[in-house]
Backbone bond lengths (Angstrom), bond angles and torsions (degrees), N, CA, C in turn:
res aa  C-N    CA-C-N  psi(-1)  N-CA   C-N-CA  omega(-1)  CA-C   N-CA-C  phi
1 M - - - 1.461 - - 1.519 109.31 -
2 N 1.329 116.01 146.81 1.455 118.40 178.83 1.523 110.68 -92.33
3 L 1.307 115.49 179.82 1.463 120.76 -175.12 1.524 111.91 -59.14
4 I 1.338 117.66 -43.88 1.462 120.54 -177.81 1.527 110.43 -64.06
5 D 1.330 116.94 -40.34 1.468 119.89 176.41 1.529 110.58 -60.34
6 N 1.321 115.77 -43.53 1.462 120.04 179.81 1.524 111.49 -62.63
7 L 1.332 116.30 -41.52 1.455 120.23 -179.30 1.519 111.64 -67.78
8 N 1.321 116.57 -34.57 1.460 119.95 176.29 1.527 111.25 -70.30
9 W 1.328 116.96 -29.77 1.461 121.37 -179.49 1.525 112.46 -71.97
10 R 1.334 116.59 -39.96 1.458 120.51 -172.04 1.532 111.20 -75.38
11 Y 1.300 115.13 156.10 1.466 122.51 172.52 1.523 107.12 -158.16
12 A 1.306 116.86 166.21 1.464 120.71 178.91 1.522 108.45 -75.88
13 T 1.310 115.55 99.45 1.464 121.68 -172.51 1.526 111.19 -67.68
14 K 1.313 115.41 128.33 1.465 120.86 -177.67 1.523 112.42 -97.26
15 V 1.334 116.90 -29.82 1.464 120.62 -178.95 1.528 108.42 -129.01
16 F 1.331 116.14 117.33 1.462 121.64 178.24 1.530 110.20 -97.80
17 D 1.324 115.08 153.40 1.457 121.02 173.06 1.530 107.49 -85.06
18 P 1.332 118.52 109.80 1.471 120.28 -175.59 1.519 113.72 -68.40
19 N 1.318 117.33 -11.28 1.468 120.89 -177.65 1.525 113.52 -92.48
20 K 1.320 116.69 -7.28 1.466 120.13 -178.57 1.527 109.59 -107.27
21 K 1.306 116.05 127.00 1.450 121.84 -175.00 1.530 111.15 -116.26
22 V 1.314 115.72 146.21 1.462 121.97 175.16 1.526 108.20 -73.85
23 S 1.315 117.04 131.66 1.465 121.05 -178.47 1.526 110.62 -69.10
24 N 1.324 116.00 158.78 1.469 120.69 177.74 1.527 111.08 -60.70
25 Q 1.325 116.06 -38.32 1.467 119.73 179.55 1.527 111.07 -63.00
26 D 1.316 116.98 -45.31 1.464 120.38 179.18 1.525 110.90 -67.90
27 L 1.319 116.17 -35.30 1.464 119.84 178.54 1.525 110.69 -63.23
28 E 1.323 116.80 -39.27 1.464 120.23 177.86 1.531 110.51 -65.27
29 F 1.323 117.25 -35.69 1.471 121.14 176.54 1.526 110.22 -63.21
30 L 1.321 117.23 -43.59 1.470 120.98 179.34 1.527 110.70 -63.85
31 K 1.313 116.52 -41.13 1.461 120.15 179.46 1.521 111.55 -64.02
32 E 1.330 116.18 -40.87 1.464 119.35 179.41 1.527 111.00 -66.57
33 A 1.333 116.82 -37.82 1.463 120.07 177.49 1.529 110.78 -62.00
34 I 1.315 116.66 -41.58 1.467 120.48 177.34 1.526 109.91 -65.30
35 R 1.321 116.44 -42.80 1.473 120.64 -178.34 1.520 111.68 -59.42
36 L 1.337 117.09 -31.74 1.456 121.67 -176.73 1.535 112.53 -89.95
37 S 1.305 116.88 9.07 1.464 120.68 -178.92 1.528 111.44 -64.70
38 V 1.321 114.82 151.67 1.462 119.78 170.71 1.521 108.93 -70.18
39 S 1.324 116.07 155.92 1.464 121.03 173.88 1.524 107.85 -159.00
40 S 1.308 115.22 156.75 1.459 120.43 -178.31 1.529 110.51 -60.94
41 Y 1.325 116.27 126.63 1.467 124.60 -176.54 1.531 112.47 64.41
42 G 1.335 117.77 -2.60 1.459 120.84 -173.87 1.520 113.21 80.41
43 L 1.334 117.42 12.90 1.457 121.63 -172.35 1.529 114.38 -72.44
44 Q 1.335 117.24 -31.19 1.466 121.64 -174.38 1.532 110.65 52.62
45 L 1.316 115.20 60.91 1.461 120.76 -177.77 1.524 111.17 -80.48
46 Y 1.317 116.35 56.22 1.455 120.16 179.70 1.525 109.51 -155.13
47 K 1.308 113.69 164.36 1.459 121.60 173.65 1.522 106.93 -132.89
48 V 1.322 116.75 142.86 1.460 121.09 -177.25 1.523 109.26 -113.23
49 L 1.317 115.87 117.80 1.458 121.06 177.10 1.521 109.05 -94.02
50 I 1.315 117.14 133.76 1.461 122.50 176.97 1.523 106.97 -111.19
51 I 1.317 115.69 106.46 1.462 121.30 -172.17 1.519 109.86 -96.68
52 E 1.346 115.54 121.03 1.455 121.76 177.38 1.524 111.90 -118.82
53 N 1.329 117.48 -22.76 1.451 122.48 -176.91 1.526 111.19 -61.54
54 D 1.332 116.01 126.70 1.463 120.92 -175.38 1.526 112.94 -64.66
55 E 1.335 117.18 -40.07 1.457 120.07 -178.33 1.528 110.98 -66.95
56 I 1.323 116.19 -41.66 1.467 119.66 179.24 1.516 109.72 -65.21
57 R 1.313 116.93 -42.59 1.464 119.84 -178.69 1.530 111.28 -67.42
58 A 1.314 117.77 -33.28 1.468 120.33 176.11 1.520 110.43 -63.15
59 A 1.335 116.56 -40.28 1.464 120.36 177.52 1.527 110.61 -67.72
60 L 1.327 116.46 -40.67 1.460 120.32 179.78 1.525 111.27 -67.72
61 R 1.316 117.28 -31.65 1.470 120.14 177.86 1.523 110.31 -61.93
62 K 1.326 116.85 -39.50 1.466 120.35 178.04 1.524 110.70 -63.15
63 A 1.332 116.46 -30.35 1.469 121.31 179.71 1.524 111.12 -89.27
64 S 1.340 116.91 8.41 1.467 122.41 -178.52 1.530 110.61 -125.74
65 W 1.328 114.14 35.36 1.468 120.93 178.15 1.532 110.73 56.12
66 D 1.332 115.69 33.66 1.470 123.29 175.79 1.527 112.85 58.33
67 Q 1.321 117.19 32.46 1.463 120.18 177.89 1.532 108.93 -76.97
68 K 1.333 116.21 123.67 1.456 121.16 -170.37 1.521 114.11 -72.32
69 Q 1.349 117.59 -13.48 1.465 118.10 176.03 1.529 111.29 -58.45
70 I 1.326 116.60 -31.01 1.461 121.38 -176.12 1.529 111.30 -59.61
71 T 1.327 116.54 -39.90 1.467 120.27 -177.10 1.521 113.28 -99.71
72 D 1.329 118.11 -24.03 1.468 120.05 -175.43 1.527 113.87 -86.65
73 A 1.320 117.38 -23.89 1.462 120.29 -179.52 1.528 110.14 -69.50
74 S 1.306 115.49 164.50 1.456 120.42 -179.90 1.528 111.38 -67.21
75 Q 1.318 116.82 -47.01 1.468 122.92 176.67 1.524 109.55 -138.76
76 L 1.303 115.35 156.36 1.459 121.76 173.27 1.523 108.39 -115.70
77 F 1.335 116.65 117.22 1.458 121.96 176.46 1.532 108.55 -91.27
78 V 1.317 116.31 124.64 1.462 121.99 177.61 1.523 107.59 -114.97
79 F 1.321 116.17 113.42 1.462 122.05 -178.67 1.527 108.46 -91.88
80 C 1.329 115.36 119.14 1.458 121.26 -174.36 1.525 110.63 -118.13
81 N 1.321 116.22 130.71 1.461 120.00 175.59 1.524 110.00 -92.80
82 Y 1.329 115.21 146.84 1.458 119.76 175.71 1.524 110.06 -75.47
83 T 1.314 115.80 144.77 1.462 121.41 -177.73 1.522 113.11 -119.10
84 L 1.336 117.59 -8.54 1.461 121.34 -175.31 1.530 110.66 -135.47
85 D 1.324 115.15 166.31 1.473 122.72 169.74 1.522 113.46 56.49
86 Y 1.329 117.06 45.28 1.461 119.59 -178.77 1.531 111.50 -62.38
87 D 1.320 116.72 -36.99 1.470 119.23 179.47 1.532 110.79 -59.46
88 R 1.322 116.63 -40.90 1.468 120.16 179.88 1.520 110.73 -64.55
89 H 1.331 116.18 -40.12 1.464 119.11 179.29 1.527 110.74 -65.61
90 V 1.318 116.86 -36.62 1.464 119.97 177.51 1.518 109.86 -66.69
91 D 1.327 116.99 -43.75 1.466 120.11 178.08 1.524 111.05 -59.46
92 D 1.323 116.12 -41.80 1.466 119.92 178.14 1.522 110.78 -62.43
93 Y 1.322 116.17 -40.33 1.466 121.09 -179.90 1.525 110.68 -64.40
94 I 1.321 116.76 -45.41 1.462 120.48 179.28 1.525 110.39 -62.15
95 Q 1.333 117.00 -38.42 1.462 120.22 177.75 1.528 110.89 -64.97
96 R 1.339 116.84 -35.52 1.469 119.68 176.94 1.530 110.75 -65.58
97 I 1.324 116.25 -38.83 1.466 120.02 176.66 1.522 110.18 -60.76
98 I 1.334 115.77 -45.90 1.459 120.78 -177.68 1.528 111.16 -64.17
99 S 1.331 116.52 -45.13 1.463 119.82 -176.72 1.527 112.06 -73.18
100 T 1.343 117.07 -32.23 1.465 120.25 -176.95 1.523 112.13 -82.40
101 Q 1.327 115.66 -43.61 1.462 119.96 -175.24 1.519 113.02 -97.73
102 G 1.320 116.14 -5.90 1.454 119.79 175.59 1.508 114.20 68.48
103 T 1.314 116.07 30.76 1.460 119.19 179.00 1.518 110.39 -129.67
104 A 1.303 116.19 135.08 1.466 121.90 177.96 1.520 109.44 -127.42
105 S 1.317 116.24 38.86 1.460 120.71 -175.84 1.520 111.41 -69.15
106 D 1.308 115.56 162.04 1.462 120.79 177.26 1.528 110.49 -62.12
107 D 1.326 116.96 -31.11 1.466 120.02 179.62 1.526 110.80 -61.70
108 V 1.320 116.68 -40.68 1.461 120.50 179.90 1.520 110.16 -65.68
109 K 1.315 116.34 -44.65 1.463 120.08 -179.90 1.531 110.84 -65.99
110 Q 1.315 116.77 -37.84 1.463 120.49 178.05 1.534 110.87 -67.13
111 Y 1.322 115.81 -33.83 1.464 119.85 176.84 1.526 110.15 -62.17
112 G 1.338 115.92 -40.91 1.457 119.92 176.76 1.512 112.14 -60.94
113 E 1.323 117.22 -42.62 1.462 120.67 179.23 1.529 110.88 -66.88
114 F 1.335 116.32 -35.31 1.458 120.76 176.74 1.535 110.71 -62.54
115 I 1.334 116.52 -43.54 1.466 120.46 179.47 1.525 110.20 -63.26
116 K 1.314 116.51 -45.59 1.463 120.49 179.71 1.526 111.01 -57.68
117 T 1.319 116.29 -45.45 1.464 120.77 -179.53 1.523 110.89 -63.87
118 S 1.328 116.65 -41.93 1.464 120.76 -179.28 1.520 111.35 -62.54
119 I 1.320 117.12 -42.26 1.461 120.79 179.56 1.518 110.77 -69.63
120 D 1.321 115.73 -41.47 1.464 120.65 -177.69 1.526 111.80 -63.99
121 K 1.335 117.25 -30.78 1.463 121.17 -178.09 1.529 112.65 -76.63
122 M 1.331 116.61 -16.11 1.463 118.90 -179.53 1.526 110.72 -68.27
123 P 1.337 118.11 135.05 1.460 119.26 169.81 1.521 109.53 -59.34
124 A 1.323 117.74 153.83 1.460 121.70 -173.69 1.528 112.24 -55.30
125 A 1.324 117.28 -43.18 1.466 120.77 -178.49 1.522 110.98 -65.94
126 E 1.329 116.54 -39.54 1.471 120.53 179.13 1.524 110.43 -67.29
127 R 1.322 116.59 -40.92 1.469 120.47 -179.81 1.538 110.22 -64.82
128 K 1.321 116.95 -39.23 1.462 121.49 177.96 1.528 110.29 -62.38
129 S 1.334 116.22 -47.31 1.464 121.03 -179.68 1.520 110.75 -63.36
130 W 1.322 116.91 -44.56 1.467 121.97 -179.74 1.523 110.60 -60.84
131 S 1.318 116.99 -44.14 1.453 121.15 -178.24 1.528 111.15 -65.63
132 E 1.319 116.96 -41.42 1.463 120.51 179.81 1.528 111.56 -66.29
133 K 1.329 117.03 -36.12 1.464 120.78 -178.89 1.527 111.61 -62.32
134 Q 1.327 117.48 -29.32 1.458 120.28 -179.78 1.531 111.41 -60.38
135 T 1.338 115.81 -34.25 1.462 119.29 -178.21 1.526 111.13 -67.36
136 Y 1.321 117.49 -30.01 1.463 120.45 179.72 1.530 111.08 -69.42
137 L 1.322 116.41 -34.81 1.460 119.89 175.54 1.521 110.25 -62.17
138 A 1.329 116.09 -43.35 1.464 120.43 -179.70 1.529 110.38 -67.54
139 M 1.329 116.38 -40.13 1.461 118.86 -179.81 1.523 111.49 -63.94
140 N 1.329 117.70 -34.05 1.460 119.63 179.24 1.524 110.55 -61.58
141 N 1.331 117.52 -38.29 1.468 119.55 176.07 1.524 110.67 -61.67
142 L 1.332 116.52 -38.24 1.460 119.96 177.12 1.529 110.40 -61.03
143 L 1.330 117.21 -45.70 1.458 121.00 -177.55 1.525 111.27 -63.20
144 L 1.323 117.03 -41.08 1.462 120.73 179.08 1.529 111.14 -66.64
145 A 1.335 115.78 -41.56 1.460 119.84 179.93 1.526 110.58 -66.36
146 C 1.316 116.61 -39.99 1.464 120.48 177.32 1.531 110.28 -60.36
147 A 1.325 115.93 -45.58 1.467 119.72 -178.67 1.527 110.90 -61.46
148 E 1.330 116.73 -37.50 1.465 119.64 -179.85 1.518 111.72 -64.61
149 L 1.338 116.32 -35.51 1.459 120.82 -178.24 1.525 112.58 -92.39
150 K 1.324 116.92 2.47 1.462 122.18 -175.45 1.528 111.01 58.82
151 I 1.326 113.53 44.10 1.454 122.28 171.27 1.521 106.89 -107.12
152 D 1.309 116.21 135.48 1.460 119.66 -177.49 1.518 111.36 -86.73
153 A 1.323 115.05 153.36 1.457 121.59 -179.71 1.518 109.57 -149.59
154 C 1.321 114.59 160.11 1.464 119.67 178.51 1.520 109.30 -142.61
155 P 1.339 118.23 97.17 1.463 119.64 177.00 1.521 109.64 -65.19
156 M 1.343 116.27 134.74 1.459 120.07 -173.04 1.526 111.59 -137.86
157 E 1.326 114.69 135.79 1.461 121.95 170.02 1.522 111.40 -111.64
158 G 1.332 115.93 -6.23 1.459 120.71 -176.63 1.510 113.10 -80.75
159 F 1.312 116.10 73.49 1.462 120.95 176.91 1.518 108.87 -155.09
160 D 1.313 116.12 160.06 1.464 122.89 178.62 1.527 107.62 -87.63
161 N 1.316 116.25 100.60 1.466 117.62 -173.12 1.529 112.02 -67.66
162 Q 1.332 117.79 -29.15 1.457 119.07 177.45 1.527 111.10 -66.67
163 A 1.326 115.91 -37.73 1.459 119.59 176.84 1.533 110.07 -66.93
164 Y 1.328 116.77 -41.33 1.472 120.92 175.82 1.525 109.91 -58.16
165 N 1.325 115.77 -45.68 1.468 119.62 -179.35 1.519 111.17 -58.75
166 Q 1.334 115.73 -39.66 1.457 120.01 -179.09 1.525 111.13 -71.25
167 I 1.327 116.92 -47.14 1.467 121.25 -177.58 1.528 110.97 -61.84
168 L 1.327 116.24 -40.53 1.467 121.22 -175.71 1.527 113.30 -92.48
169 G 1.342 117.03 0.39 1.460 120.79 179.03 1.512 113.37 63.73
170 L 1.339 116.08 39.64 1.460 120.12 -173.07 1.526 113.56 -82.38
171 D 1.325 117.38 -31.36 1.466 119.82 -175.67 1.523 111.57 -57.14
172 E 1.327 115.83 -44.67 1.468 119.09 -177.90 1.520 112.58 -71.33
173 L 1.330 116.34 -14.55 1.466 120.84 177.22 1.525 111.95 -95.09
174 G 1.343 116.65 1.48 1.459 119.96 -177.91 1.510 112.33 69.73
175 L 1.336 116.21 34.11 1.458 121.67 -178.51 1.516 111.20 -123.97
176 N 1.325 115.29 157.96 1.459 121.91 178.09 1.527 109.31 -139.97
177 A 1.325 116.99 128.45 1.463 121.19 177.62 1.522 109.12 -70.85
178 A 1.340 116.80 114.67 1.463 121.35 -173.65 1.522 113.19 -101.92
179 V 1.330 117.26 -42.56 1.459 121.33 -178.17 1.524 107.28 -155.76
180 I 1.334 116.12 151.72 1.457 119.81 -176.35 1.526 110.35 -130.27
181 A 1.340 115.63 161.45 1.457 120.24 178.88 1.529 109.87 -153.09
182 P 1.321 117.79 103.88 1.463 119.61 169.92 1.527 109.33 -68.02
183 V 1.323 117.71 142.53 1.464 121.82 177.44 1.522 109.56 -131.18
184 G 1.322 115.76 148.54 1.456 120.68 -179.73 1.515 109.66 169.48
185 Y 1.312 115.98 -135.11 1.462 120.18 -177.27 1.526 109.86 -135.05
186 R 1.304 115.33 134.71 1.459 121.59 -176.99 1.528 112.09 -61.32
187 S 1.314 114.71 145.48 1.454 120.57 174.06 1.521 109.51 -87.36
188 A 1.318 116.27 147.93 1.468 120.54 176.13 1.517 110.72 -62.62
189 A 1.335 116.48 -20.19 1.464 121.01 -179.34 1.527 112.87 -80.79
190 D 1.335 117.16 -6.58 1.466 119.97 -179.04 1.529 109.82 -80.18
191 K 1.310 116.05 101.85 1.459 121.04 -176.84 1.528 111.82 -69.88
192 T 1.328 117.13 -18.25 1.464 120.77 -178.80 1.526 111.30 -59.80
193 Q 1.314 117.62 -31.84 1.466 121.03 -176.98 1.526 112.54 -66.18
194 Q 1.336 117.25 -17.80 1.463 120.80 -179.52 1.527 112.66 -86.61
195 R 1.321 116.46 -10.66 1.463 119.73 -177.34 1.522 111.09 -77.13
196 K 1.315 115.68 144.75 1.459 120.00 174.40 1.522 109.52 -71.05
197 K 1.329 115.17 142.19 1.460 120.33 -179.44 1.526 109.65 -69.32
198 I 1.321 116.22 131.85 1.467 122.14 -178.58 1.522 108.96 -105.88
199 R 1.306 116.66 116.57 1.458 122.03 177.17 1.529 109.16 -143.44
200 K 1.318 116.08 156.24 1.457 120.38 173.87 1.522 109.62 -64.95
201 T 1.325 116.56 155.18 1.461 120.18 174.08 1.531 108.76 -73.41
202 K 1.313 116.66 163.31 1.461 120.44 176.92 1.525 110.71 -60.82
203 E 1.336 116.11 -36.19 1.471 120.05 -179.18 1.529 110.81 -65.49
204 E 1.322 116.88 -35.60 1.460 119.92 178.44 1.516 112.33 -75.56
205 L 1.314 115.56 -34.23 1.466 119.95 -170.33 1.517 114.46 -86.39
206 F 1.331 116.63 -32.64 1.463 119.43 -171.76 1.524 112.32 -113.79
207 K 1.324 114.20 147.86 1.469 121.46 173.29 1.516 107.75 -142.08
208 T 1.293 116.45 123.43 1.470 121.49 179.20 1.517 109.19 -96.67
209 A 1.312 115.66 128.17 1.479 119.91 -178.55 1.513 109.69 -116.73
């Protein structure tokens, strides 16, 4: 199947089959797809938690308006943006460039300083928004990879991120839960899968200038 077929197949799954689990092999494919995601400057200023523990997911479900996807899906992906130590993350990124590409030129080091300055100049609210947006780019790779493997997913913003931060101990790690996505396999009882996909027409959506 091609990309368009996959996109037509997928939908935001409302009811997962709790008895069907994503295999380790497929899980590694999803992780690699996320790892290869685009990100601003290439920094990947996020960490992705894959929650399988039943007790933790039960607590997170309470912080997600009791939505059953949290506990019924095979895994819960929690995309977290970093909130602290941006300079350190930039230094780590520059070191990865040097070790991977074998170059330690002044241009590379100057690029790192440029990134640090650009981030530092952002007002706090803008920096927070920018950092959180990076997680959505990574989550999109997850959704595309899931569709390719015929694994269901449901991107979700309906949760108390402060409660997530507390339950998962994210504050002390300089992380913030930005967006989540349960993944697994749709239940036959999920009537949402029978609905026709609703999207704007190309004429409504696009304008060429």
